[in-house]
C-alpha positions in Angstrom: -79.1 161.3 226.3 -75.7 160.0 226.7 -74.4 162.7 228.8 -76.9 162.0 231.5 -75.2 158.3 231.8 -72.4 160.4 233.7 -74.6 161.5 236.3 -75.8 158.3 237.7 -75.0 157.8 241.4 -71.8 156.1 242.8 -69.4 157.2 239.7 -68.0 160.2 241.4 -68.3 162.3 238.5 -70.7 164.8 239.4 -68.5 166.2 242.2 -65.5 166.7 239.7 -67.9 168.5 237.5 -69.0 170.6 240.2 -65.4 171.4 241.2 -64.6 172.1 237.5 -67.4 174.9 237.4 -66.2 176.4 240.6 -62.7 176.6 239.4 -64.0 178.3 236.1 -66.0 180.9 238.2 -63.1 181.5 240.3 -61.0 182.1 237.2 -63.4 184.4 235.7 -63.6 186.5 238.8 -60.0 186.6 239.3 -59.6 187.9 235.7 -62.1 190.4 236.3 -60.5 191.8 239.3 -57.0 191.7 237.5 -57.8 193.5 234.8 -60.3 196.1 236.4 -63.9 195.4 236.9 -65.0 198.6 235.9 -64.4 197.8 232.1 -67.7 195.6 232.6 -69.6 198.6 233.4 -68.4 200.3 230.1 -69.7 197.2 228.1 -72.9 197.0 229.7 -73.3 200.7 229.1 -72.4 200.4 225.2 -75.0 197.4 225.1 -77.7 199.8 226.6 -76.9 202.5 224.0 -77.0 199.8 221.2 -80.4 198.6 222.4 -81.8 202.2 222.7 -80.7 203.2 219.2 -82.2 199.7 217.9 -85.3 199.6 219.7 -85.9 203.4 221.1 -85.8 202.4 224.8 -84.0 200.3 227.5 -84.8 196.8 228.0 -83.0 194.8 230.7 -84.5 191.7 229.6 -83.0 191.8 226.1 -79.6 192.3 227.8 -80.2 189.5 230.7 -81.1 187.1 227.5 -77.9 188.1 225.7 -76.0 187.3 229.1 -77.6 183.8 229.2 -76.9 182.9 225.8 -73.1 183.8 226.6 -73.1 181.8 229.4 -74.7 178.9 227.5 -72.1 179.2 224.7 -69.5 179.3 227.2 -70.6 176.1 229.2 -71.2 174.5 225.6 -67.7 175.3 224.3 -66.2 173.9 228.0 -67.9 170.8 227.7 -67.2 170.2 223.7 -63.4 171.2 224.4 -63.2 168.9 227.4 -64.8 166.0 225.4 -62.5 166.2 222.6 -59.3 166.4 224.9 -60.7 163.3 226.6 -61.2 161.5 223.3 -57.7 162.8 222.3 -55.9 161.4 225.1 -57.7 158.1 225.1 -57.3 157.7 221.4 -53.6 157.7 222.3 -53.9 155.3 225.4 -56.4 152.9 223.6 -55.8 153.3 219.7 -57.8 150.2 218.8 -60.7 150.5 221.0 -63.6 150.3 218.8 -66.6 150.7 221.7 -67.8 153.9 222.7 -65.4 155.5 224.8 -68.0 157.0 227.3 -69.8 153.5 227.9 -66.4 152.0 228.3 -65.3 154.4 230.8 -68.7 154.3 232.7 -68.5 150.4 232.5 -64.8 150.3 233.8 -65.8 152.7 236.7 -69.0 150.6 237.6 -66.9 147.4 237.6 -64.2 149.1 239.7 -66.7 149.8 242.4 -68.0 146.2 242.6 -67.9 143.8 245.6 -64.8 142.1 246.6 -64.9 138.7 245.6 -62.4 136.2 246.5 -62.7 132.6 244.6 -60.8 129.6 245.7 -59.9 126.8 243.7 -58.4 125.5 240.5 -58.7 123.4 237.2 -61.0 124.3 234.3 -63.9 124.9 236.6 -62.6 128.1 238.2 -61.4 129.6 234.9 -64.8 129.1 233.5 -66.4 130.8 236.3 -63.8 133.8 236.2 -64.7 134.3 232.7 -68.3 135.2 233.8 -67.6 137.1 236.8 -65.0 139.7 235.4 -68.1 141.2 233.6 -69.5 141.9 236.9 -66.8 143.2 239.0 -63.1 144.1 239.0 -62.3 143.4 242.5 -61.8 139.6 241.9 -59.0 137.5 243.5 -58.6 134.0 242.4 -56.7 132.1 245.2 -55.3 129.0 243.1 -54.1 125.7 243.9 -50.4 124.8 243.0 -50.6 121.0 243.4 -51.2 119.9 240.0 -48.3 117.4 238.8 -49.7 116.2 235.6 -48.9 116.9 231.7 -46.9 119.9 231.1 -47.3 121.6 234.4 -46.0 118.6 236.2 -42.8 118.1 234.1 -42.0 121.8 234.5 -42.7 121.4 238.3 -40.3 118.7 238.3 -37.3 119.8 236.2 -37.2 123.5 237.5 -38.3 122.8 241.1 -41.0 125.6 241.0 -44.7 125.6 241.9 -47.2 124.1 239.4 -48.0 126.9 236.9 -50.8 125.4 234.9 -54.0 126.4 237.0 -52.6 129.8 237.4 -52.0 130.3 233.6 -55.5 129.3 232.9 -57.0 131.8 235.6 -54.8 134.5 234.2 -56.1 133.9 230.8 -59.8 134.0 231.9 -59.2 137.5 233.9 -57.4 138.8 230.7 -59.3 142.2 229.4 -59.4 141.2 225.9 -59.2 137.5 225.3 -58.3 136.3 221.7 -54.7 135.9 220.2 -53.1 136.2 223.8 -55.3 133.2 225.0 -54.4 131.1 222.1 -50.7 131.9 222.6 -50.8 131.0 226.2 -52.7 127.9 225.7 -50.6 126.8 222.8 -49.0 123.4 223.3 -45.8 122.6 221.3 -46.0 119.5 218.9 -42.8 117.5 217.4 -41.0 114.9 219.2 -38.4 117.0 221.1 -38.2 118.3 224.9 -40.7 121.0 224.1 -43.6 118.4 222.9 -46.9 118.8 224.8 -45.6 121.9 226.7 -47.8 124.9 227.1 -46.2 128.1 226.1 -48.2 130.0 228.9 -46.6 127.5 231.5 -43.1 128.3 230.2 -43.9 131.9 230.3 -44.8 131.7 233.9 -41.8 129.5 234.5 -39.4 132.0 232.9 -40.8 134.6 235.0 -40.6 133.0 238.4 -36.6 132.1 237.3 -35.8 135.8 236.4 -37.8 137.6 239.0 -37.0 134.8 241.7 -40.6 135.7 243.5 -43.8 134.1 242.5 -46.0 137.3 243.3 -43.9 139.5 241.3 -44.3 136.8 238.3 -48.1 137.0 238.5 -47.8 140.6 238.6 -45.8 140.9 235.4 -48.1 138.3 233.7 -51.2 140.1 234.7 -49.9 143.4 233.2 -48.9 141.5 229.8 -52.4 140.0 229.7 -54.1 143.2 231.2 -55.7 141.0 233.6 -59.1 142.5 235.6 -58.1 141.3 239.1 -55.6 139.2 240.8 -54.4 135.6 240.6 -52.4 134.7 243.6 -51.0 130.9 244.2 -52.1 129.4 247.6 -48.5 129.0 248.4 -45.4 129.5 247.1 -43.9 126.1 248.3 -43.9 123.0 246.1 -46.7 121.0 247.5 -47.5 117.4 246.7 -51.3 116.4 247.3 -51.9 113.0 248.6 -55.1 111.1 249.4 -55.9 108.4 252.4 -58.5 105.9 250.8 -61.2 104.2 253.0 -59.3 100.8 252.5 -56.4 102.6 254.2 -54.2 103.2 250.8 -52.2 106.2 250.6 -52.0 107.8 247.1 -49.3 110.3 246.3 -49.7 112.9 243.8 -52.6 115.0 242.3 -52.8 113.3 239.0 -52.6 109.9 240.6 -55.7 110.3 242.8 -58.5 109.9 240.3 -56.9 106.5 239.3 -56.9 104.9 242.5 -60.1 103.5 242.0 -61.5 103.9 245.5 -63.3 105.9 247.9 -61.3 109.0 249.3 -61.5 109.3 253.1 -59.4 112.5 253.2 -56.5 114.5 251.4 -53.6 116.0 252.7 -50.4 117.7 251.6 -46.8 117.0 251.6 -45.4 119.3 253.6 -48.2 119.0 256.1 -48.5 122.7 256.7 -47.4 124.6 253.8 -47.0 128.3 254.2 -49.6 130.4 252.4 -48.8 133.7 250.3 -49.9 136.5 252.9 -51.6 138.5 250.0 -53.7 135.5 249.7 -54.7 135.7 253.2 -55.3 139.4 253.3 -57.5 139.1 250.0 -59.7 136.3 252.1 -59.6 138.7 255.1 -61.1 141.7 253.2 -63.5 139.7 250.8 -67.1 140.8 250.9 -67.9 137.3 249.4 -66.2 133.9 249.4 -66.5 131.5 246.7 -65.3 127.9 246.8 -65.3 126.2 243.4 -66.3 125.1 240.8 -63.7 122.6 240.4 -62.7 119.0 241.1 -63.6 118.7 244.9 -60.6 116.8 246.3 -58.0 118.1 243.5 -58.7 121.7 243.0 -60.5 123.0 246.0 -59.2 121.0 249.0 -55.3 121.5 248.4 -56.3 125.4 249.0 -57.8 124.4 252.2 -55.0 122.2 253.3 -53.0 125.4 253.5 -53.6 126.1 257.3 -53.7 129.9 257.0 -56.0 129.9 254.1 -58.4 127.5 255.8 -58.2 129.8 259.0 -58.8 132.9 257.2 -61.8 131.5 255.3 -63.2 130.4 258.8 -62.6 133.6 260.6 -63.9 135.7 257.7 -67.2 137.3 258.2 -68.0 137.2 254.5 -70.5 134.8 253.3 -69.2 131.5 252.1 -70.6 130.4 249.0 -69.9 127.0 247.4 -70.6 126.3 243.6 -71.1 122.5 243.4 -70.0 120.8 240.1 -72.8 120.0 237.8 -71.4 116.3 237.4 -69.7 113.7 239.5 -66.0 113.1 239.0 -64.8 109.7 238.2 -62.4 108.6 241.0 -63.2 111.4 243.2 -66.9 111.9 243.7 -68.5 108.8 242.4 -72.0 108.7 243.5 -71.8 112.0 245.8 -74.9 114.2 246.2 -74.6 118.0 246.7 -74.7 117.4 250.6 -71.7 114.8 250.3 -69.7 117.6 248.4 -70.5 120.1 251.5 -69.9 117.2 254.1 -66.2 116.8 252.7 -65.6 120.6 252.7 -66.7 120.9 256.3 -64.4 117.8 257.2 -61.4 119.5 255.7 -61.9 123.1 256.7 -64.4 123.2 259.6 -67.9 122.5 260.3 -70.5 125.0 259.1 -68.0 126.8 256.9 -70.5 127.0 253.7 -73.3 129.3 253.9 -74.8 129.0 250.7 -74.7 126.2 247.9 -75.4 126.8 244.4 -76.3 123.7 242.3 -77.3 123.3 238.8 -81.0 122.1 238.3 -81.1 122.9 234.6 -81.7 120.0 231.9 -78.9 118.5 230.2 -79.3 117.0 226.5 -79.8 113.1 226.5 -76.8 112.6 224.3 -74.5 114.7 226.4 -75.5 112.6 229.5 -74.9 109.5 227.7 -71.3 110.8 226.9 -70.6 111.5 230.5 -72.1 108.2 231.6 -69.8 106.3 229.3 -67.0 108.1 231.2 -68.4 107.0 234.6 -70.0 110.5 235.4 -73.6 111.3 236.6 -75.5 114.6 237.3 -74.9 115.5 240.9 -78.4 114.7 242.9 -79.6 117.8 244.6 -80.7 116.8 248.3 -81.9 120.1 249.7 -83.0 118.9 253.1 -79.6 117.2 254.0 -77.8 120.4 252.8 -80.1 122.5 255.0 -79.0 120.0 258.1 -75.4 121.0 257.3 -76.2 124.5 258.0 -76.3 125.8 254.4 -79.0 127.2 252.1 -79.3 125.7 248.8 -79.8 127.7 245.6 -80.7 125.4 242.6 -80.7 127.3 239.2 -80.4 126.6 235.7 -76.3 126.8 235.2 -75.7 124.9 232.0 -75.9 125.0 228.2 -77.9 122.0 227.7 -76.6 121.2 224.3 -72.8 121.9 224.8 -72.1 119.6 227.9 -72.4 119.1 231.6 -70.2 122.2 232.7 -71.3 125.5 234.0 -72.1 128.3 231.6 -69.9 131.2 232.4 -72.8 133.9 232.0 -75.5 131.8 233.7 -73.3 131.1 236.7 -72.0 134.7 237.0 -75.5 136.2 236.8 -77.1 133.4 239.6 -73.8 134.3 241.9 -74.2 138.1 241.5 -77.9 137.8 242.0 -77.2 136.2 245.4 -74.4 138.4 246.0 -76.6 141.5 245.5 -79.3 140.2 247.7 -76.7 139.5 250.5 -75.4 143.3 250.4 -78.8 144.6 250.7 -78.9 143.0 254.3 -82.4 141.1 253.8 -83.9 139.4 256.6 -83.5 135.7 256.5 -87.2 135.2 255.9 -87.2 137.7 252.7 -83.8 136.2 251.5 -85.5 132.8 251.5 -88.4 134.1 249.7 -86.2 135.9 247.2 -84.3 132.8 246.4 -87.3 130.6 245.8 -88.2 132.4 242.8 -85.6 130.1 241.2 -87.6 127.1 242.1 -90.5 128.9 240.5 -88.7 129.7 237.2 -87.6 125.9 237.0 -91.1 124.6 237.4 -92.8 127.0 234.9 -89.8 126.1 232.4 -90.7 122.4 232.8 -94.5 122.7 232.4 
């Protein structure tokens, strides 16, 4: 029965139903005392007389049965009236909601009690993952890089002297309660040949709010309300950050958009200013997190800019939460050419501190040959999994099928969210390292069976 869904553990429904029943009992008792309880005796006496005239003898069982039927009728009326009241109120609040309201409420209650997950990164990879994670928990916080300086974002950043809004926009849309028209609107780029050509409406909207409200966090909160965002999106810093890269040949490349075109091997990345100040709410979210997720996204231009903010990096290092790195499916030309999974982890350790990554999730799923050829033509290859070297860096590797083989070499939101939350739920059960290792090995078993 649909009703029993409301009695699932952890929803905090049963306690209020019990309290509602106590209130009704107290109300009934109070009415009896107020209007003189002796009239109840008169009603009982009248019913006994009626039973005697109908049956020729007194029968308390019949009277008790009638009482039970009256109680059942009262409970039914209370439940029916409460249900109709709730539906009427929700119909005003959510007039266009086509789903079953009870299922919707129960789903929201369960998601609201999910683990506190902080994801750190930027770019397309982060927004893809957020689309899957919002179906698992509403306690999501995305700490997003603001170092982007290309395209519409770069022009707005330069003209208005504000932080880069592009990655923030993508994450906000990804966490929107109902994607659709608003997603298309925020992603819309103006055509023509004027000053608006190539600009994203979403970028302009966020930039306008920053200027009107005068505060980046308030602008994010306001945009979140417009999009009905499930979770929070917080910039890593409110400062205008420029990302720079030192190449192994000694060159210094200035600007996030220029780094992939430097045609060299990156030694390290750093920012101007050298020690940008973090937004405090981002630091607090990391400290309160149950799990911290790094990536997916461009290693040096999406993940590292956040870790170049000293307070963000320190909060990640000091947090007792498990840190999970989502490795990209494919290498990125100009950034991670020839990188293995362990090379990605080493780069993170170099910038944020040794041993910072506890778990690594990497793709072991098959990708269509035609898709691989398109990536190869662009200079990109699947990231090689080197489990032993990852283990030597102090991280546990979990490899699984994370892609849609026919669509491309990027993560499938649903698959990634399922695997990630499978790991998160296992960690929340406090399994011993041996049991956890055995539990995670089933992904290898599934992969082997699939390939036979």
